[in-house]
N, C-alpha and C positions, 0 to 999 in steps of 0.2 A: 463266115461273116460275124464280126464282133460288134457288140453294142457300142463300143468305144472306137469304132472305125468311121472314117468319113463316108465310106461307101454305104454304111447303114444309116448314118445320121442325115446325110444330104441327098441320098438317092432312094434307098429302100423305104425308109419311114415316110417321107412325103408322098410317095406313090401309094403306099398302103393306106395312109390317111385320106387321100383324095378318093381312092376307090371306095373306102368305107363310107365317106360322105355321100357319094353317088348312090350306093346301095341303100343307105339310110333314107335318102330323099326320094328315090324313084322305085325302090323295091321293098322288100320285107326282110324278116329275120333269116329266112332261108338263103336269100342273096348274101347276107352278111356271113353266114356259116361258110358258104362256098368261097366267097372272096377271101376271107381270113385264112381258110384252109389252104387256098392256092398260094397266098403270100407266105404262110408258115412253111409250106413245102419248098417254096423258092428259097426262103431263108435257110432251111436245113440243107437243101441241095447245093447251095452256093459253096459249102465247105467240101462235100464229097457226094456228087450226084448218085453214085452207085449204091449208097446206103439208103437212098429213098426206097429201094425195093424192100429193104429190111424194115423200114418204118411202116410202109404201106402193108406189108405182110403181117406185121405185128398188130396193126390196127384191125385188119380184116379178121385175123384169127381170134383175137380177144373179143371182138364184137360178136362173132359167131358163137363163141362160148357163152357170152353174156346173154344172148338171145335164148340159148338153150336153158341157162340157169334161171332166167326169168319165168320160164314155163315149167321147168322140172328141177326142183332142188336136189342136186346130186353132189355129195361130198367127194365122190370119186372123180367126177368131171372137174370139179373145182380144184382138187388136189393135183390132177394131171396138168391142168392149165397153169397153175402156179409153178409146178415143176418145169414145164416147158419154158415159161418166161425166165425162170432162174437159170435154166440150161443155156439159153441164148446169152444171158448176161455173163454166166460163168465161162462160156467158150471164149468170148471176146476179151473179157477182163481178167480171167484167172488162169487161162491155159498155161501161159509162160510162168506164172507164179507157182503153179503146181509142179511143172517140169523142173524149175530151178530148185524147189524144195526137195524133190525126189533125188535130183543130182547131188545135192548137198548131203542128204541122209545116207545115200548108198555109195557116195564117192565115185560117181560115174559122170561121164560127159553126155549131156542131153542137149541137142541143138534147139535153139529157140524157134518158135513159129512166127512167121512174119504176119502179124496182125495189127491193124490200126483200129483203135477203139472208136466206135461210132459216137457222134456227139450226144451227150446227155443220156446215154443208154441206161445209166443207173436210175435217173429220175423217171424216164419213160417206163422202165420196168416196174418201179415202185408204184407209180400212180395207176398202172393197169392192174397190178395185183390188188391194190386197194379197191379199185373199181369192181373187180370180179367178186371180192369178198362182200362188198356193199350190195351188189346185186343179189348175192346169195342170202343176205340178211334183209333184203327189201329196204335198203337205205339210199337208193339212187333216184335221180330225177327220171323223167320219161326217156326212153331209149329211141334213138334215131341215128342212122349211120352218119349223116353230115355233122350232126351235133357231137357224136362221139369222136369222129375223126378230128374235129377241131379241138375237142377236149384234150386229146393226146398230143397233138402237134402244135397247139397254140404257142406262137413263137415267143411271147414274153416270158413264159416259164419253161420253155423246151430244153434249154441248155443246162440250167443249174437251179431249177425250182422257182418258187416254192413247190413242195409236193402237195398238190391240190386234190380235193375230192370233187367228183362229178357234180353232186347236188349243190355244194356251196358256191360253185363258180358258174356252172352252165345254167342254173336256174335264173341267173341275172340276164341271160341273153333272151330278151323278149321284145316284141314290137313296142310294148308300152315303155320299156326301159330305154329303147333306142330314141323314142320321141322325147324323153325327159332329161337327156344329157344336157347339163347346163354349161354355160361359159366358165363358171367358177370351177367346175370339176375338171374341165379341159386345162384351165390355167394351173390348177393344182397338179395335174398329171405332168405337165411340162416342168413345173418346179421340182417334182420328184425326180424326173429324168436328169435335170441339171444338177441336182443335189447328188444323185448317184454317180454321175460322170465326174463331178468334182472329187468325190471320195476315191474313185478308182484312179483317175488320171493324175490328180494333183497330190493325193496323200498316199494311197496304197503303192503306186509306182515309185514314189520318192522313198518310202520306207523299204521297198524291195532293193533299191540301190544301196541302202545302208546295211541290210541284212545279208545280201549276197556275198560280199568279201569274206566275212567271218565264217559263214557256213562253207564257202568254197575252200578255204584253207583247212577247216576241220575235216572236210571230206577227203582232202589230200593227205590227211594224217599229219598236218603241220601244226605244231603247238601254237596257240594264240593266247593273248593276255586276258586277264580277268575282265577288264573293262570292255574289251572287244567282244568277248563271249556274251556278256550280259547285254551289251549294246545290240549285237546281232539278234539275240533271242528276243529282246524287247521290240526291235524293229520288225521282225517277222510277226510277232504277236499283234502289232498294230496293222501290219500289211494285210494279214488274212482277214482281220475284222473289217477293215475298210474295203477290201477287195470284194468280199462276199456280201456285206451289207450294202455296198454300192451297187452290185448286180441286182440285189433284191429291190432296192429303191427304184432302179431303172425299170425292172419288171413291173412293179406296182404302177409306176407312172405311165408306162406304155399301155397297160391294160385300162387305166382310167380314161385314156383317150377314146376308148371304145365303150365306155360306160360300165366297165366291169371292175369290181374291187377284188384284188387278190389278197390272200391272208398275209398278215405281217410275219416276217421271219426273224426279226431281231428286235430286242427291247432292252438296249443298254446292258448286255450280258456282263461286261467287265465291271459294272457297278454292283454285281450280285454279292449278297452277304453269305452265300453258301454255294456249294457245288450243285445241290438240288435246284436252287434258284437259277444258277447259271444255265443248266440244261432246260429250264423253262423259258429262258430268254435267248439262248443261242440256237440258231437253226430250228426254230420252234416247230415247223411242220415236219422236220425229220424226227424230232423227239416225239411228236404226236404219233407219227407212223410207227416208230419202234415200240411205243407204249401199246397202241391199239392192236397192232398186227403181229407183235412178237412177244412182248413182255406179258400181256394179259393172256394170250393163248398158252404160254408156258406155265401159267398158273398164278402169275403176279405175286401177291402177298397172301394168297388164300391159304397156303399150306405151312404157315409158320415163318419165323424170321430167317432160319437157315436157308430154306428153299427160296425165300425172297431174295436173299443176298446172292445165291447161286444164279437165280434168274437175272438179276441185275448185271452180274459179271458176264453171263452169256450174251445178253443184249448188247452190252458195250463192246465186247470182243468182236461180235458180228458187225456192229456199227463201225468199228475201226476198220475192219476188213472191207466193208462197203466203201469206205473213203478211198481205198487204194489197195492194189494187189502187192502188198509188201508186209513183211513181219513187223516193220517199224510202225505201220498203221495199226496193226493188232496190239502192239505194245502201248501205243497211244490210247487205244480204246480200253485196254486193260487198266491203265493208270486211272482213267476216268471211272472205270468200274470200281476200282479200289477206293477212289475218292468218295464215290456215292455210297459205298458200303459203310465207310467210316462215318460219313455224314448222317446216314439213316440210323446207324447204331448209336451215335452220340445223342441224336434226338430221342431215340427210344429210351435210353438210360436216363436222360434228363427228365423226360415226362413221367417215367415210371418211378424214379427214386428221389428226384429233386425238382418237383414240378414248380415250386415257387421260390427257388433258391436264387438269391442275388449273385452268389458266387458262380453258380452254373450259368447265369445270364451273362456275367462278366467274362467267363471263359468262352462262351459262344461268341461274344462280341470280339474278343481277341482272335478267335479262330477265323472270323470273317475277314480279318486282314491277311490271312494266308491264302485266300481263294485265288486272287490274281497271280501271286507268285507260283502257286501250284499249277494253274492253267498255263502260265508261261513256260514252266519246265516241261510240261507235256508237249508243247509245240515243238520242242527241240527234236523229238522223235518224228513228228509229223513232217518237219522241214528237211531233216537230214537225209542224205542219199544212201547212207550205209550205216551199219552198226558202229563201225570204227569212227565215222564222222560224228555220230551222236555221243559216243564215249569221250572223244576229244573235246567236244563242246561242253559236256557236263563237267569233265575234269577241269577245264579252263574256268568254268563258272565257280569252282571251289578255290581257285587261285593256285592250282597245282603247277601251272606253267609260268607263274610269276605275275606281278602287277606292274605294268608299264604306265607311266604318267608323263605326258608331254611337258617339256620345260616351260612352255608358254602358259601352262595352267598352274604351275607351281607358285607363281606370284600370288595367286588367289589365297594361298595358305598363309601368306605373310611371314612373320618371323618364326612361325611354327613349322615351316616347310621342312627343314632338315630333320626335326624330331618326328614328324608324321611319316616322312619317307622311310626313316629308319625303323620306326615302330611297326609299320605295316609291310616292311620288306619290299618297298616299291623301288623301281628303277626308272631312270629317265629313258624315254623312248617314244617312238611314234605309234599312233593307233590307226587301224584300218577302218574302224567303225566311227569312232568319235574323233577322227583326225582333224576336224575343222570345227570352228565355232558355229558354222552354218548347220552342221549335223547336230550339234548340241541344241541349238535353237529350235530346229525342226522337232527333235524328240520332246523337248519341253512343251512346245506348242501343241503337238499331237496328244500328249498326255493330258493337257488341260482340255483339249477338244473332247477326249473320251470321257473324262471324269467330271467335268463341270458343265459343259453345254448340253442342252436337251437333245434328244434323238430325233430322227426324221419325222416319225409320226406325231411327236409332241409339237413339232414346228409346223407341219403341213396339213394334218387332218383337222379341219376346223370343227368337225362334229364330235371330237373327242377331247373335251376341255376338262373333264373331271380329273382331279388329282394332279393337274399340271402345276409346276412351280411358277412363281412370279416371273422368273427369267424366261420361261417357256412361253408364258402369255404375252410378254413384251415382244419377244422375237418371232412369235407365231406368224406364219405366212398369211397374207391377205391379198386377194387379187385386186391390187391398186396400180395406178400408173407407176408409182415409185418401185413397187415390187417387180413390176415388169421390166423396168430399166435395170434394176440390180440383177435380176435373173438373166437378162440379155447380156450384160457385161460379163457375168461369171461364165455364161455359155460361150461367149467369144474367146475368153481366156482359155477355156478348156479346148475349144476347137483349134485355136492357135497352137496349143501345146501338142495336140494330136497331130496336126499338120507338120510340126517341126520334128517329129520323131516317128517311130514305128509303133502302132498300137500293140500293147502287150496283152497276152491272153489272160483271162480270169483264172484264178487258181483252180476253180471247180470246172473249168473248161474240159470237156471230154471225161468227166467223172462217170 
């Protein structure tokens, strides 16, 4: 069941909300725990009922370990529990990856294992590992099985995050909080849902239609033109942002309907002035997890610069592998590891030798312009289906396969058209990405959307006004009749679009 399906929006969500209101009116917080757990299990089981056994077994096993750790701190028990969680994740997600790698290294044929990846297994594994570590460190809220079961299976974050901590979320589930849910919060929750659906259905899916042709040809080892390659890469760069940030907005909005605030996962990452800032704004809860449960335990920056850079690279390589069972994801993670090392090294040298240099500041400002192109290039490895496809795409982005320019666009160059075409070695031909003016208009509009408009929390969270631009304050959501009408109209457009086609899966679906 997808957040962007009519089954979820028109059947599951209304029933869940009605049941929640009944529990809130006639019961207490325990009723809410049980009801939302039943709904979350139904949501999960709608995709593949047999994996409910895996989910329930994981919840029961980790809860038993948590009870033991709360009474007796044992590194051995904690280590075995973490290893068991990773073993389950590794079996489902990486078995075929390991077999294919061995087959390639030893030039042998190894049959693949028929495995279907359970929904959200990476996220479920990470939040439970974090929970066990927090119990060991005495950083959790009170333990109770209904509460813990809901923590793991809570459907707003179950499939693709955010990666939450028990205390930061479950401490909000109280009888007092239930009674204090306001109409404004509910209205804001629905606005978040509409905003997320608009990002996914109207923007991300449109960008996917422009990215797919170029990457499909590249994966078939078919040479593509310069503009098609950059257009496809740019389209996917926008697709993954709006797809994942759209999911996160929907998750936040759904949770607000039940009076619970989930952590923000995106903060305009493509506006970042450095790669360090980018990873503080992109998938924020994953970056936090990797920092707290991998980078710091590895030693962080405590043992000198070299060890710090090694730890950064290890974390990013494993982070890439977490995103998918493919060496292309490892390369993607390695690229970002390299970016971070260069960024940290530059900051160190600047602070150490040129702390007040205007030239160094100017160089830093110029380097900030490279952040978005560097991220865009890394997405080529994330999106490509093979090494060959990635190489074809990167070669095309350098112009190795020529530069095609449609005849209908040449008029824009005016009398300089022949000279420009000759100087840049361009040829007349049709494009698969920017083949129409509609595609160009979409790309320009989405670019303005990303770099000019405020992000979701700047528009929708009324209690976070500090530092907002004048445009954000003007456009900020307010629960008024006018905003209700606008939200309803946008929602109807989204529903009509969903009805007219087949709901597409989120990119992080089954991660």
